[in-house]
C-alpha positions as CSV (number, residue, x, y, z in Angstrom):
1,M,-0.2,0.2,0.0
2,A,2.6,2.4,0.9
3,A,4.4,1.8,-2.4
4,R,0.9,2.6,-4.2
5,D,0.8,5.6,-2.4
6,D,4.5,6.7,-3.6
7,S,3.7,6.0,-7.4
8,V,0.7,8.1,-6.8
9,I,2.3,11.0,-5.6
10,R,5.3,11.1,-7.9
11,G,2.6,10.9,-10.6
12,S,0.9,13.5,-9.4
13,L,4.1,15.7,-9.3
14,I,5.1,14.7,-12.7
15,A,1.9,15.9,-14.4
16,C,2.3,19.3,-12.2
17,L,5.3,19.8,-13.7
18,I,4.2,19.3,-17.0
19,F,1.2,21.6,-16.8
20,L,3.7,24.2,-15.0
21,V,6.3,23.7,-18.1
22,L,3.2,24.1,-20.5
23,S,1.5,27.2,-18.7
24,L,5.4,28.9,-18.9
25,A,5.8,28.0,-22.7
26,L,2.2,29.4,-23.5
27,N,2.7,32.5,-21.1
28,F,5.8,33.3,-23.1
29,F,4.3,32.9,-26.6
30,L,1.4,35.1,-25.4
31,Y,4.1,37.8,-23.9
32,R,5.8,38.0,-27.4
33,W,2.6,38.1,-29.7
34,G,1.5,41.2,-27.2
35,D,4.8,42.8,-27.8
36,V,4.7,42.7,-31.3
37,E,1.2,43.6,-31.6
38,S,2.0,46.8,-29.5
39,Q,5.0,47.9,-31.7
40,T,2.4,47.4,-34.9
41,A,-0.1,49.7,-32.9
42,A,2.4,52.4,-32.0
43,G,4.0,52.5,-35.5
44,A,0.5,52.8,-37.0
45,K,-0.4,55.6,-34.5
46,E,2.9,57.7,-35.4
47,R,2.0,57.5,-39.1
48,L,-1.6,58.6,-38.4
49,Q,-0.2,61.5,-36.8
50,T,2.3,62.6,-39.4
51,T,-0.6,61.9,-41.9
52,Q,-2.5,64.3,-39.8
53,G,0.4,66.9,-39.4
54,E,0.5,66.9,-43.5
55,L,-3.2,67.3,-43.9
56,Q,-3.4,70.1,-41.6
57,S,-0.2,71.9,-43.3
58,L,-1.9,71.2,-46.6
59,Q,-5.6,72.8,-45.2
60,S,-3.4,75.4,-44.0
61,Q,-2.0,76.1,-47.3
62,S,-5.1,75.6,-49.5
63,T,-6.7,78.1,-47.0
64,L,-4.3,80.6,-47.7
65,L,-4.2,80.3,-51.4
66,K,-8.1,80.8,-51.2
67,A,-8.0,84.0,-49.5
68,M,-5.1,85.0,-52.0
69,L,-7.6,84.8,-54.7
70,G,-10.4,86.4,-52.8
71,V,-12.1,83.3,-51.2
72,G,-12.0,84.4,-47.4
73,G,-9.7,86.8,-46.0
74,L,-6.6,87.4,-43.9
75,T,-6.1,89.2,-40.7
76,Q,-3.3,91.9,-40.3
77,A,-1.5,89.5,-38.0
78,Q,-1.8,86.7,-40.7
79,F,-0.6,89.1,-43.3
80,D,2.3,90.1,-41.5
81,Q,3.1,86.5,-40.9
82,L,3.4,85.9,-44.6
83,T,7.0,87.9,-44.7
84,S,8.6,85.4,-41.9
85,S,6.8,82.0,-42.7
86,T,9.1,79.3,-42.4
87,G,6.6,76.5,-43.7
88,G,9.4,74.2,-45.2
89,D,8.0,74.4,-48.7
90,P,10.1,76.8,-50.7
91,D,7.2,77.1,-53.4
92,I,4.9,77.8,-51.0
93,E,7.2,80.5,-49.3
94,A,7.8,82.0,-52.7
95,I,4.0,82.5,-53.1
96,E,3.7,84.3,-49.7
97,Q,6.7,86.6,-50.4
98,N,5.1,87.6,-54.0
99,F,1.8,87.5,-52.6
100,A,3.0,90.4,-49.6
101,R,5.1,92.5,-52.2
102,D,1.8,92.4,-54.6
103,M,-0.6,93.7,-51.9
104,S,1.6,96.4,-50.9
105,Y,0.2,98.4,-53.7
106,F,-2.8,98.7,-51.8
107,G,-2.7,102.0,-49.6
108,P,-3.4,102.1,-45.7
109,E,-7.1,102.8,-46.5
110,V,-7.8,99.3,-47.7
111,D,-8.3,96.4,-44.6
112,P,-6.1,93.4,-44.8
113,Q,-9.5,91.3,-45.4
114,N,-9.8,93.0,-48.7
115,R,-6.2,92.8,-50.1
116,N,-6.5,89.9,-52.6
117,Y,-5.5,89.3,-56.2
118,P,-9.1,89.8,-57.9
119,A,-9.2,93.1,-56.0
120,L,-5.6,94.4,-57.0
121,P,-6.7,95.1,-60.6
122,E,-9.7,97.0,-59.8
123,F,-7.5,99.0,-56.9
124,L,-5.1,99.9,-59.5
125,V,-7.3,101.2,-62.2
126,N,-8.9,103.0,-59.8
127,A,-5.6,104.5,-58.8
128,I,-5.0,105.5,-62.5
129,R,-8.3,107.1,-63.0
130,S,-7.7,109.1,-59.6
131,R,-4.5,110.2,-61.0
132,N,-5.9,111.2,-64.5
133,V,-8.4,113.4,-62.5
134,Q,-5.5,115.1,-60.4
135,Y,-3.6,115.7,-63.9
136,G,-6.3,117.2,-65.4
137,Q,-7.1,119.8,-62.3
138,A,-3.3,120.3,-61.8
139,R,-3.2,121.5,-65.7
140,D,-6.1,123.8,-64.9
141,E,-4.7,125.2,-62.0
142,A,-1.4,125.9,-64.1
143,T,-3.6,127.6,-66.9
144,Q,-5.2,129.7,-63.8
145,I,-1.7,130.5,-62.2
146,R,-0.2,131.5,-65.8
147,T,-3.2,134.0,-66.3
148,Q,-3.1,135.2,-62.9
149,A,0.7,136.1,-63.1
150,E,-0.2,138.1,-66.0
151,S,-2.4,140.1,-64.4
152,D,-0.2,140.5,-61.4
153,V,2.4,141.9,-64.1
154,E,0.1,144.3,-65.2
155,V,-0.7,145.3,-61.9
156,A,3.2,145.5,-60.6
157,R,4.1,147.8,-63.9
158,K,1.4,149.9,-62.7
159,A,2.2,150.0,-59.1
160,M,6.2,150.6,-60.6
161,E,4.7,154.0,-62.1
162,V,3.0,155.0,-58.7
163,A,6.1,154.1,-56.9
164,E,8.3,156.3,-59.1
165,A,5.8,159.5,-58.7
166,G,6.5,158.9,-55.1
167,R,10.0,158.6,-55.2
168,D,10.2,162.2,-56.8
169,A,7.9,163.3,-54.1
170,A,10.1,161.5,-51.6
171,N,13.2,163.2,-52.9
172,K,11.5,166.6,-52.6
173,K,10.7,165.9,-48.9
174,L,14.1,164.3,-47.8
175,E,15.7,168.0,-48.9
176,E,13.1,169.4,-46.9
177,E,14.1,166.9,-43.8
178,Q,17.8,167.6,-44.6
179,A,17.4,171.6,-44.1
180,K,15.5,170.2,-40.8
181,F,18.2,168.2,-39.7
182,V,20.8,170.9,-39.9
183,E,18.8,173.1,-37.8
184,D,18.0,170.4,-35.1
185,R,21.6,169.4,-34.9
186,T,22.6,173.2,-34.2
187,R,20.0,172.8,-31.4
188,M,21.2,169.6,-30.5
189,N,24.7,170.7,-30.2
190,K,24.0,173.7,-28.0
191,Q,21.9,171.0,-25.7
192,A,25.0,168.9,-25.2
193,E,27.3,171.6,-24.4
194,D,24.7,172.4,-21.4
195,T,24.3,168.8,-20.8
196,R,28.4,168.7,-20.5
197,D,28.5,171.5,-18.2
198,S,25.7,169.8,-16.1
199,L,27.8,166.6,-15.9
200,L,31.0,168.4,-14.6
201,K,28.9,169.6,-11.7
202,T,27.3,166.3,-11.0
203,S,31.0,165.0,-10.8
204,K,32.0,167.3,-8.6
205,D,29.3,166.6,-6.1
206,L,29.9,162.7,-6.7
207,T,33.4,163.2,-5.7
208,N,32.4,165.0,-2.7
209,V,30.0,162.5,-1.6
210,R,32.7,159.7,-2.3
211,K,35.0,161.7,-0.2
212,K,32.4,161.8,2.6
213,I,31.7,157.9,2.2
214,Q,35.2,157.4,2.5
215,Q,35.4,159.2,5.8
216,D,32.4,157.6,7.1
217,L,33.9,154.0,6.3
218,A,37.0,155.1,8.0
219,T,35.3,155.7,11.1
220,F,32.9,152.7,10.8
221,Q,36.5,150.7,10.3
222,K,38.1,152.3,13.3
223,R,34.9,151.3,15.4
224,E,34.7,147.6,14.2
225,N,38.6,147.7,15.2
226,E,37.6,148.6,18.6
227,L,34.9,146.2,18.9
228,L,36.6,143.6,18.0
229,S,39.8,144.9,20.4
230,T,36.9,144.5,22.9
231,I,35.8,141.3,22.1
232,N,39.1,139.7,22.0
233,T,40.0,141.3,25.6
234,Q,36.3,140.3,27.0
235,L,37.5,136.8,25.2
236,I,40.9,136.6,26.9
237,E,39.1,137.4,30.3
238,L,37.0,134.6,30.0
239,Q,39.4,132.4,29.2
240,K,41.4,133.5,32.5
241,F,38.1,133.0,34.4
242,R,37.8,129.6,32.9
243,S,41.6,128.5,33.6
244,D,41.2,130.1,37.2
245,N,38.5,127.4,38.0
246,F,40.2,124.4,35.6
247,E,41.2,122.5,39.0
248,S,38.4,121.4,40.7
249,T,37.8,118.7,43.0
250,Q,35.6,115.9,42.4
251,G,35.4,114.1,46.0
252,L,35.9,113.6,49.3
253,V,38.0,111.2,51.5
254,K,35.0,109.8,53.6
255,Y,37.1,107.0,56.0
256,V,40.3,105.8,56.2
257,V,41.2,102.2,57.2
258,R,44.1,99.6,57.7
259,D,46.5,102.2,58.9
260,G,45.9,104.4,56.3
261,N,46.7,102.1,53.4
262,V,43.1,102.0,52.3
263,V,40.4,104.6,52.2
264,T,36.8,105.0,51.2
265,I,35.8,108.3,49.0
266,N,32.2,109.7,48.3
267,L,32.6,108.5,44.4
268,G,30.9,105.4,43.0
269,S,28.8,103.9,40.3
270,G,26.5,107.0,40.0
271,D,29.3,109.0,39.2
272,A,30.6,106.8,36.3
273,L,33.4,105.9,38.2
274,R,35.3,102.5,37.6
275,P,38.4,101.0,39.3
276,G,41.8,101.9,38.1
277,V,41.0,105.5,38.3
278,T,43.7,107.7,40.3
279,F,42.9,110.8,42.6
280,G,45.5,113.2,44.3
281,V,44.7,113.9,47.7
282,I,44.8,117.5,49.3
283,D,44.3,119.2,52.7
284,G,40.9,119.7,53.2
285,D,41.5,123.2,54.3
286,E,43.0,124.4,50.8
287,T,41.0,127.1,49.3
288,R,43.1,127.8,46.1
289,L,43.6,124.2,44.6
290,Q,45.6,125.5,41.7
291,D,48.5,126.0,44.3
292,A,47.7,123.2,46.8
293,K,50.2,120.7,47.6
294,V,49.3,116.9,46.5
295,K,50.2,115.2,49.5
296,A,49.3,111.7,48.6
297,T,47.9,109.5,45.7
298,I,45.2,106.6,45.8
299,Q,44.1,104.4,43.1
300,V,40.4,102.9,43.0
301,T,40.3,99.3,43.8
302,K,36.6,98.6,44.5
303,I,33.3,100.0,43.6
304,L,31.2,100.0,46.7
305,G,27.9,102.1,46.0
306,T,26.5,104.6,44.1
307,H,28.6,107.1,45.8
308,R,31.1,104.9,47.4
309,A,34.3,103.4,46.6
310,E,37.3,102.0,48.2
311,A,41.0,103.1,47.1
312,R,44.2,102.0,48.4
313,V,47.1,104.2,49.0
314,V,49.9,104.1,46.2
315,A,51.9,107.2,46.9
316,R,52.0,107.5,50.9
317,P,51.8,110.9,52.2
318,E,54.5,112.5,54.9
319,L,54.3,111.5,58.4
320,R,53.3,115.1,59.4
321,Y,50.6,115.2,56.6
322,P,48.5,112.1,56.8
323,I,45.3,111.5,55.2
324,I,42.2,112.2,57.3
325,P,38.4,112.2,56.9
326,G,37.2,115.4,54.5
327,D,40.4,115.8,52.5
328,Q,39.7,116.4,49.0
329,I,40.6,114.3,45.9
330,Y,40.7,115.6,42.3
331,S,42.4,114.2,39.0
332,P,42.5,116.3,35.5
333,F,42.3,113.1,34.0
334,W,38.6,111.7,34.7
335,A,35.4,113.4,34.6
336,P,32.2,112.4,35.8
337,G,30.1,110.1,33.2
338,R,32.4,111.0,30.4
339,R,36.1,110.5,29.4
340,V,38.0,113.6,29.4
341,K,39.6,114.8,26.3
342,I,42.9,116.1,25.7
343,A,44.8,117.7,22.9
344,L,48.8,117.6,22.1
345,A,50.8,119.9,20.2
346,W,53.8,118.5,18.3
347,N,56.4,120.3,20.2
348,I,56.3,118.4,23.4
349,D,59.5,118.1,25.0
350,V,59.5,116.8,28.5
351,D,63.2,115.1,29.2
352,G,65.0,117.7,27.9
353,D,66.6,115.9,25.0
354,E,65.2,118.3,22.1
355,R,63.4,115.7,20.8
356,P,59.2,115.4,20.8
357,D,58.0,113.2,23.2
358,V,54.6,113.6,21.9
359,E,54.0,109.4,21.5
360,Q,55.4,108.8,25.2
361,V,53.0,111.8,26.8
362,A,50.0,110.4,24.9
363,S,50.7,107.0,26.3
364,M,50.9,108.2,30.0
365,V,47.9,110.1,29.4
366,Q,45.9,106.9,28.2
367,A,47.3,105.1,31.2
368,A,45.6,107.8,33.4
369,G,42.5,107.5,31.9
370,A,42.1,110.1,29.8
371,E,41.8,110.4,26.0
372,V,44.1,111.9,23.1
373,S,41.4,113.2,21.0
374,A,44.0,115.5,18.8
375,T,47.4,115.7,17.9
376,I,48.1,118.9,16.0
377,Q,51.4,119.1,13.7
378,S,53.5,122.2,12.4
379,D,51.4,122.2,9.4
380,L,48.3,122.1,11.4
381,S,47.2,119.0,10.3
382,G,45.0,117.4,13.1
383,L,43.5,121.1,14.1
384,D,40.1,120.4,12.8
385,N,39.6,117.8,15.6
386,L,40.3,120.5,18.4
387,T,36.6,121.1,19.7
388,S,35.0,122.4,22.7
389,A,34.9,119.0,24.1
390,V,38.7,118.8,24.7
391,R,39.1,119.8,28.3
392,F,42.6,121.2,27.7
393,L,45.6,121.7,25.0
394,V,49.0,121.0,25.9
395,V,51.7,122.9,24.1
396,G,55.5,123.0,24.3
397,E,57.4,125.9,24.8
398,V,59.6,127.6,22.1
399,D,64.0,127.6,23.2
400,D,65.1,131.0,21.9
401,Q,67.8,131.2,24.2
402,G,71.1,131.6,22.0
403,E,69.2,129.5,18.9
404,E,67.2,131.2,16.0
405,V,63.8,130.7,16.6
406,D,61.7,129.0,13.9
407,S,58.8,131.6,12.7
408,Q,57.0,129.1,11.2
409,S,56.3,127.2,14.3
410,V,55.9,130.5,16.5
411,Q,53.2,131.1,13.9
412,A,51.3,127.8,14.2
413,I,51.4,127.7,18.1
414,G,49.8,131.3,17.7
415,Q,47.0,130.1,15.5
416,I,46.4,126.7,17.8
417,K,46.4,128.9,20.9
418,T,43.9,131.4,19.3
419,K,41.5,128.3,18.0
420,A,41.7,127.0,21.7
421,K,40.7,130.4,23.4
422,E,37.8,130.7,20.6
423,L,36.2,127.4,21.4
424,G,37.1,127.9,25.6
425,V,39.5,125.1,25.8
426,T,42.4,125.5,28.7
427,V,45.8,125.9,27.3
428,I,48.7,124.5,29.5
429,P,52.3,124.1,29.0
430,A,54.0,120.9,28.9
431,W,55.6,121.2,32.3
432,K,52.6,121.5,34.0
433,L,51.1,118.2,32.5
434,Q,54.2,116.6,33.1
435,A,53.7,117.5,36.9
436,Y,50.0,116.4,36.8
437,L,51.3,113.2,35.3
438,R,54.3,112.9,37.9
439,T,51.9,113.3,40.6
440,I,50.0,110.2,39.3
441,D,52.4,108.1,37.5
442,D,55.6,108.4,39.2
443,S,54.3,106.6,42.4
444,L,53.2,103.5,40.4
445,T,56.5,103.2,38.0
446,T,59.9,103.0,38.6
447,P,62.2,105.1,36.1
448,L,65.6,103.4,35.1
449,G,68.6,104.6,33.3
450,S,69.6,108.0,33.8
451,A,66.0,109.0,35.4
452,I,66.6,106.4,38.3
453,R,65.7,107.6,41.6
454,G,67.4,106.5,45.1
455,E,64.1,107.0,47.0
456,D,62.6,104.2,44.7
457,F,65.0,101.7,46.2
458,P,64.6,102.0,50.1
459,P,66.2,99.2,52.1
460,L,63.8,96.3,52.4
461,P,62.6,95.6,55.9
462,S,63.9,93.1,58.2
463,T,61.6,90.6,59.9
464,A,64.2,89.7,62.8
465,P,64.6,91.1,66.3
466,S,66.2,94.9,66.6
467,R,69.3,94.5,68.7
468,L,69.7,98.3,68.8
469,P,67.5,100.2,71.1
470,N,64.2,101.5,70.0
471,S,64.4,105.3,71.2
472,L,65.6,107.2,68.7
473,P,67.6,110.6,69.4
474,K,65.7,113.7,69.1
475,M,67.5,115.0,65.9
476,F,66.0,111.8,64.3
477,Q,62.7,112.9,65.6
478,E,62.8,116.4,64.3
479,S,61.9,115.7,60.6
480,D,61.0,113.1,58.1
481,E,64.5,113.3,56.7
482,G,65.9,112.0,60.5
483,F,63.4,109.7,60.9
484,Q,64.5,108.1,57.5
485,Q,67.7,108.2,58.6
486,G,67.0,106.5,61.6
487,N,65.3,103.7,59.7
488,K,68.2,102.9,57.8
489,I,70.1,102.7,60.8
490,L,67.9,100.5,62.4
491,E,67.7,98.2,59.4
492,P,70.6,95.7,59.4
């Protein structure tokens, strides 16, 4: 039974395989037949489209030829297209060009729809008839003109006879007018002499008036010079007034802490104060700030409030002039809420080597917190940058001892100072600026080379206990100098 079942299964599989192979073969033949039929249909469709295009082109040509022969009509756009047609048929293109040329005989009054070959002969015949009519009219007009010309010649001849009679009368009248002219000329000569005398008199009066005007002008010029002198004097006085009040305190020392090394001042964020600004400290009892002595220098280290800041002492005062609350502080290189602007002339020499030190001074001014807004050269370049916003102008001095003074430089300095006075800018010499910078910066920097200072290198303090007695002689207590000498003795 098992063997019979296997043979049945094998027979079924073989039958299925045969059926599958036959199905595949049938599908392949059907696919090939469909592909060939599809290609045949596509070729027929393409040939149909080509035939339809050729038929449409022939219909268009037929319609155009009918319009040329008077059946139907052409629009203006179609008529204009005839000269640029590119249909591909040379014969049709030649016919279209000839038609466009022939239709140009029609006048602009003929519509494009009425332009065709049947209407052209009638139009030409009508045109010839019209020209014949115009020619006849022109011939009649020529005859009339000729007759009118003969009549005009006869009239002109009579007019000439009248003109000759008038000429004789005019000659007679001319002789009378000439006699009258001689009489009038004699009278005019007399009037000219009278006019000349009047002109001389008027000229004398004008000369007197001109002299008076010149005298009045000289008086007015003198008055103008006096007024200008008064204005310049008042300007100088105003400049002096401004210069006297140039240095002014900006704040006060409110509290002194840490053995006098740190102070609190009444300036802060509300005054646009920033750390690093350096102030000079002067006694609170000083009334004339210009001559006051700076007893110490402080530098802002921390902003504590709207009107409160902390500063460290960077240049210690003398023992007999300590910093106390109520001392005044000021800086010529700082102003509340704005940056101080300074202008420099080209001839600043602060070290006496007869060479300009403008760049070095500008660096020192910027380090102090101010801004160099203008550097004016000897040819006055940079003078336009000098404005009323500049706080003061710094100029050097002309050395005229035993040397020839450069007149051009002196003149340039004069012009710079004049403009500064007009703008209300304070003019200070270079030595005063150097004093301000020395007051602020020399306590922070240690010069080297030929500018070295002994006080910048004091003996270092010792932490070892001193073996010498601490009681100093009276001579070392009488002055700061003795105190310093005593310190040197006590230090090992």
